[in-house]
C-alpha positions in Angstrom: -19.6 -8.5 -18.7 -21.0 -7.1 -15.4 -18.6 -7.5 -12.5 -19.8 -8.9 -9.2 -17.7 -7.8 -6.3 -17.9 -10.2 -3.3 -14.8 -9.3 -1.4 -16.2 -6.6 0.8 -14.2 -7.8 3.9 -11.1 -6.6 2.0 -12.6 -3.2 1.1 -15.8 -1.7 -0.1 -17.0 0.7 -2.9 -17.0 4.3 -1.7 -20.6 5.6 -1.5 -21.4 8.4 -3.9 -22.7 10.5 -0.9 -19.4 10.0 0.9 -17.5 11.2 -2.2 -19.7 14.2 -2.5 -19.1 15.1 1.2 -15.3 14.7 0.7 -14.9 16.7 -2.4 -15.7 20.0 -0.6 -12.7 19.5 1.6 -10.4 18.8 -1.4 -11.4 21.7 -3.5 -13.0 24.4 -1.3 -12.4 24.0 2.4 -9.0 22.6 2.0 -7.1 24.6 4.6 -5.0 23.0 7.4 -7.3 22.3 10.4 -4.6 23.6 12.7 -4.5 27.0 11.1 -6.0 29.8 13.1 -7.6 31.8 10.3 -11.2 31.3 9.1 -10.6 28.7 6.4 -8.6 26.6 8.9 -11.3 27.0 11.5 -13.9 25.6 9.0 -11.7 22.6 8.4 -11.3 22.1 12.2 -15.1 22.3 12.7 -15.6 19.6 10.1 -13.1 17.3 11.9 -14.8 17.9 15.2 -18.3 17.2 13.7 -17.0 13.9 12.3 -15.4 13.0 15.7 -18.8 13.5 17.4 -20.6 11.4 14.8 -18.3 8.5 15.3 -18.2 8.9 19.1 -22.0 8.9 19.2 -22.2 5.7 17.2 -20.3 3.8 19.9 -21.5 5.7 23.0 -18.1 7.5 23.5 -17.1 11.1 24.2 -15.8 12.9 21.1 -12.5 13.5 23.1 -12.0 9.8 23.2 -11.8 9.4 19.4 -8.3 9.7 17.8 -8.1 9.9 14.0 -5.3 7.9 12.3 -4.6 6.2 9.0 -6.6 3.0 9.5 -7.0 -0.3 11.4 -3.3 -1.4 11.2 -2.1 1.9 12.7 -4.8 1.8 15.4 -3.9 -1.7 16.4 -0.2 -0.8 16.6 -0.9 2.3 18.6 -3.1 0.5 21.0 -0.7 -2.4 21.7 2.6 -0.6 21.5 1.4 2.5 23.2 0.0 0.6 26.2 3.0 -1.6 26.4 5.5 1.3 26.7 3.1 3.1 29.1 3.1 0.1 31.5 6.5 -1.5 31.0 8.4 -2.7 33.0 6.0 -3.0 36.0 3.5 -4.8 33.8 4.4 -6.6 30.6 1.9 -9.4 29.9 -0.6 -9.3 27.0 -3.4 -11.8 26.3 -4.7 -12.2 22.7 -6.0 -15.0 20.5 -4.6 -17.1 17.7 -7.1 -15.7 15.1 -6.4 -12.0 15.4 -5.6 -9.8 12.4 -2.0 -9.8 11.4 -1.6 -6.2 12.5 -2.2 -7.5 16.1 -0.3 -10.7 15.9 2.8 -9.2 14.3 2.7 -6.3 16.7 2.6 -8.8 19.6 5.6 -10.7 18.1 7.6 -7.5 17.8 6.7 -6.5 21.4 8.0 -9.9 22.6 11.4 -8.8 21.4 11.0 -5.6 23.5 10.3 -7.6 26.7 6.6 -8.4 26.4 5.2 -11.7 27.4 2.3 -12.7 25.2 -0.3 -15.5 25.6 -1.9 -16.6 22.3 -5.2 -18.3 23.3 -6.6 -21.1 21.2 -10.2 -21.0 19.9 -12.8 -23.7 19.3 -13.8 -25.1 15.8 -16.1 -22.1 15.3 -13.4 -19.6 16.2 -14.7 -18.6 19.6 -12.4 -18.0 22.5 -13.3 -19.4 25.9 -13.8 -16.7 28.6 -12.4 -19.2 31.2 -9.1 -19.4 29.2 -8.8 -15.6 29.4 -9.4 -15.7 33.1 -6.8 -18.4 33.6 -4.2 -16.4 31.6 -4.6 -13.2 33.7 -1.8 -12.7 36.2 -0.5 -9.8 38.3 1.6 -8.5 35.4 -1.2 -8.6 32.8 -2.0 -5.1 31.5 -4.0 -5.9 28.4 -6.3 -8.3 26.6 -6.8 -7.8 22.9 -9.6 -9.8 21.2 -11.0 -9.2 17.8 -14.7 -8.6 17.7 -15.8 -9.9 14.3 -13.2 -12.1 12.5 -12.2 -10.9 9.0 -11.9 -14.5 7.6 -14.6 -16.7 9.2 -17.0 -14.0 10.6 -17.0 -15.2 14.2 -18.4 -12.6 16.6 -16.8 -12.9 20.0 -18.7 -12.3 23.3 -16.8 -9.1 24.0 -19.4 -8.1 26.6 -18.3 -11.0 28.8 -14.7 -10.3 28.0 -15.0 -6.7 28.9 -16.8 -7.5 32.2 -14.0 -9.9 33.2 -11.3 -7.5 32.3 -12.9 -4.7 34.3 -13.2 -7.0 37.3 -9.5 -8.1 37.0 -8.2 -4.5 36.5 -6.9 -5.4 32.9 -7.4 -3.1 30.0 -9.5 -4.5 27.1 -8.9 -3.7 23.4 -10.9 -5.0 20.5 -10.4 -4.7 16.8 -13.8 -3.8 15.5 -12.9 -3.0 11.9 -15.2 -5.7 10.4 -18.0 -5.4 13.0 -18.3 -1.6 13.3 -21.8 -0.5 12.2 -22.8 -4.1 11.5 -23.1 -5.1 15.2 -24.3 -2.6 17.9 -21.4 -1.6 20.2 -21.6 0.7 23.2 -18.1 1.0 24.7 -19.4 1.8 28.2 -22.0 -1.0 28.5 -19.4 -3.5 27.2 -16.5 -2.1 29.2 -14.2 -1.5 26.2 -11.1 0.6 26.9 -9.7 0.8 23.4 -11.4 0.0 20.0 -10.0 0.0 16.5 -12.3 1.3 13.7 -11.7 2.1 10.0 -13.6 3.6 7.1 -13.0 1.5 4.1 -15.0 -1.5 5.3 -18.2 0.6 5.5 -18.2 2.3 2.1 -15.8 5.1 3.3 -12.4 6.0 1.9 -9.2 4.1 2.4 -6.4 5.6 4.5 -8.5 6.8 7.5 -9.6 5.2 10.7 -9.9 5.8 14.4 -8.8 4.5 17.8 -11.2 4.9 20.7 -9.2 5.4 23.9 -11.2 5.6 27.1 -10.6 8.8 29.0 -7.8 8.5 31.6 -6.0 5.6 29.8 -2.3 6.1 29.8 -0.8 5.5 26.4 2.5 6.5 24.7 2.2 7.9 21.1 4.1 6.3 18.2 4.1 9.5 16.0 5.8 12.6 17.3 5.5 16.0 15.7 3.2 18.9 16.2 1.0 17.3 18.8 -2.1 16.7 16.8 -4.9 14.5 18.0 -4.3 15.3 21.7 -0.6 14.6 21.2 -1.4 10.9 20.4 -1.1 11.0 16.6 0.9 13.9 15.2 0.5 14.8 11.6 -1.9 17.0 9.7 -5.4 15.4 9.9 -6.8 13.9 6.7 -9.8 16.2 6.6 -11.5 14.8 3.5 -11.0 11.3 4.7 -12.3 12.0 8.2 -15.4 13.8 6.8 -15.9 10.8 4.5 -15.6 8.4 7.4 -18.3 10.2 9.4 -20.6 10.3 6.3 -20.2 6.6 5.8 -21.2 6.0 9.5 -24.2 8.3 9.0 -25.3 6.3 6.0 -25.4 2.9 7.7 -29.0 1.5 8.1 -30.4 -1.5 9.8 -32.3 -2.5 6.7 -29.0 -3.0 4.9 -27.7 -5.2 7.7 -30.9 -7.3 7.5 -30.6 -7.6 3.7 -27.0 -8.7 4.0 -28.0 -11.4 6.5 -30.7 -12.7 4.1 -28.2 -12.8 1.2 -25.6 -14.5 3.4 -28.0 -17.2 4.4 -29.1 -17.7 0.8 -25.4 -18.1 -0.1 -24.7 -20.6 2.6 -27.8 -22.7 1.8 -26.9 -22.7 -1.9 -23.2 -23.5 -1.4 -23.9 -26.4 1.0 -26.0 -28.0 -1.7 -22.7 -28.7 -3.5 -21.5 -32.2 -2.5 -18.6 -32.2 0.0 -18.7 -28.6 0.9 -18.0 -27.4 4.4 -19.0 -24.1 6.1 -16.0 -22.7 8.1 -16.8 -20.8 11.2 -20.1 -20.6 13.1 -23.5 -21.3 11.7 -24.9 -18.6 13.9 -23.5 -15.5 15.7 -21.7 -14.7 12.5 -21.0 -11.3 10.8 -24.0 -10.4 8.5 -21.8 -10.3 5.4 -19.4 -13.2 5.8 -19.4 -16.7 4.3 -16.3 -19.0 4.3 -16.5 -22.5 2.8 -14.2 -25.3 1.7 -14.8 -27.6 -1.3 -13.3 -31.0 -1.1 -10.7 -31.8 -3.8 -10.8 -28.2 -5.2 -7.9 -25.8 -5.2 -9.1 -22.4 -3.9 -6.8 -20.3 -6.1 -7.8 -22.2 -9.2 -11.5 -21.7 -8.3 -10.8 -17.9 -7.9 -9.4 -17.8 -11.4 -12.4 -19.5 -12.9 -14.7 -17.1 -11.0 -12.8 -14.1 -12.1 -13.2 -15.2 -15.7 -17.0 -14.9 -15.0 -16.5 -11.4 -13.6 -16.9 -12.6 -10.0 -14.4 -11.4 -7.3 -14.0 -13.0 -3.9 -10.9 -14.3 -2.0 -9.1 -17.3 -0.7 -8.3 -16.9 3.0 -7.5 -13.4 4.2 -7.2 -10.7 1.5 -4.7 -8.8 3.6 -2.3 -11.7 3.1 -3.2 -12.3 -0.6 0.3 -11.2 -1.8 2.0 -14.0 0.0 1.8 -17.8 -0.2 1.2 -18.2 3.5 -1.8 -20.2 4.4 -4.6 -18.8 6.6 -3.6 -18.9 10.3 -7.3 -18.5 11.2 -8.4 -21.6 9.3 -5.4 -23.5 10.8 -6.4 -22.3 14.3 -10.0 -23.7 14.0 -8.5 -27.1 13.2 -8.6 -27.4 9.4 -6.0 -29.5 7.7 -3.8 -28.1 4.9 -5.9 -29.5 2.0 -9.1 -28.1 3.4 -7.4 -24.7 4.0 -6.2 -24.7 0.4 -9.8 -25.4 -0.8 -11.3 -22.5 1.1 -13.2 -19.5 -0.4 -14.3 -16.3 1.4 -17.3 -14.5 0.1 -18.2 -11.2 1.7 -21.1 -9.0 1.0 -22.0 -5.3 1.0 -25.2 -3.3 0.9 -24.8 -3.1 -2.9 -25.0 -6.8 -3.6 -28.3 -8.1 -5.0 -30.4 -11.3 -5.1 -29.7 -11.5 -8.8 -26.0 -11.4 -8.2 -26.2 -14.1 -5.6 -28.3 -16.3 -7.9 -25.7 -15.8 -10.8 -22.8 -16.6 -8.4 -24.4 -19.8 -7.1 -25.2 -20.9 -10.7 -21.6 -20.3 -11.8 -19.8 -21.8 -8.8 -21.8 -25.0 -9.0 -20.8 -25.3 -12.7 -17.2 -24.5 -11.9 -16.8 -26.9 -9.0 -18.4 -29.7 -11.0 -16.0 -29.0 -13.9 -12.9 -28.9 -11.7 -13.8 -32.1 -10.0 -14.3 -33.8 -13.3 -10.9 -32.6 -14.4 
């Protein structure tokens, strides 16, 4: 039985060309990039080439890219590092109710350290109102952190408007772009982003590596102390193979793949909404190219997942990052869904490797399964 993987918002298959680029730095050029001899210099050069590749993709300077272990660490460094750099003179943070848990749980922890956090509500499509952000800003606000593309319902926020407002008000702006990076064009200078979280494994790169863009001149306190790697902001020997793989994954992104994912996404939505009493969660437009989230009336999402898995189809109910707990999706709750609708939700997320044939098979099977479960 052929497996069909439709949970690419959780992670993606590593591209063969990415693997090939990485192997060299596991087996041949494996020296520590901080070493001063020739082998170490070769490793350092690879890291710096990768830094430039990622910086160029977002219109940044290479010196503004800090390599770290992934999106969670980047979000922690951004929020905690800025808080401790600004406290106690400024201690107010603005964020939204639909952020990734690595932002929300960091904010909750910072509240115990003296931070004051405003968690803004969103509308039924998951969009935050720019006017609400403006109202929340006061003289002690140092940061607004708003996710760019939501990992559960695919909402793309108007970060250009948010960045403009923050610049006018003298507030730093951070965005978590793990889901949107390479899928939506981002230029940090045009959009006035001060810090941005990126990672590799959502774009066919390896797990365990990511980056934090930090605008030059931004004062931030490091969380990791040691040998002063990454401009003193993230000590620890750099993951050279991972960093090389990250950059290769960025190089391999193509607009034609984005366009194809959009077509498959729209085909999925059209087919799913043909099922009676099915609801699309999140926006009908201005949505990540690979995201579909739906709820089926009178269907348990976990049961549906089990039936799909028996057919070799993998997707998720709610956020995959929280799949090891019984906690219901805070994102679906934030857009006003009731508990039963949340429990009946399914997230399908695409990659460039998914095909029309797979989508046809998925739609055929899910229609059969929903009918069967409702009859039961």
